[in-house]
C-alpha positions in Angstrom: -0.2 -0.2 0.4 1.0 3.1 -0.9 1.8 5.6 2.7 0.9 8.9 1.5 1.6 10.6 4.4 5.2 9.9 3.9 4.8 10.9 0.3 3.8 14.6 1.3 6.9 14.9 4.0 9.1 14.2 1.5 7.7 16.6 -1.0 7.1 18.7 1.3 10.7 18.7 3.3 12.4 18.1 -1.2 10.0 21.7 -1.8 11.1 23.9 1.2 15.3 24.0 -0.6 14.3 25.3 -3.7 15.1 28.2 -5.2 11.5 30.6 -5.7 11.1 32.8 -8.6 9.7 35.1 -10.6 10.7 35.6 -14.6 9.3 39.3 -15.5 9.6 41.1 -19.2 11.6 43.3 -20.2 11.2 43.3 -24.0 10.1 46.4 -26.0 6.6 45.8 -25.8 6.6 44.5 -22.7 8.9 47.4 -20.7 5.9 50.5 -22.4 3.3 47.8 -20.7 5.1 48.8 -17.4 7.2 46.1 -16.7 9.8 48.0 -15.3 7.0 48.5 -12.5 5.6 45.2 -12.1 8.2 43.9 -11.5 9.9 46.4 -9.4 6.9 46.3 -7.1 7.8 42.3 -6.4 10.8 43.3 -5.0 9.8 45.8 -3.2 6.2 43.0 -1.5 8.7 40.5 -1.4 11.1 42.3 1.0 7.7 44.2 3.2 6.5 39.8 3.3 10.1 38.0 4.5 9.8 36.4 1.7 12.6 34.8 0.4 12.8 34.8 -4.4 14.2 35.8 -6.7 12.6 38.8 -8.6 14.6 38.2 -12.3 14.2 40.5 -15.5 14.8 38.7 -17.8 14.8 40.9 -21.6 14.4 39.9 -25.1 18.1 39.8 -26.0 18.9 37.0 -24.9 20.9 38.2 -21.7 21.9 36.8 -18.2 18.7 38.3 -16.1 19.1 40.7 -13.4 19.2 39.9 -10.2 17.3 41.3 -7.2 15.4 39.9 -4.0 
């Protein structure tokens, strides 16, 4: 018989080690539509709420994302 309780505990424990990420587009159209403000809002909200998350701003030309948090 499958022990769902044990599986649940294992998944929750493993999930604590995963870095959460929010990636915000910084392409031309996205920036024109306000993605920079969205990025800044996520960074501020994560800090204020004490949430451990990596917020990234990804440019259209596939360069390395700019990271905050």
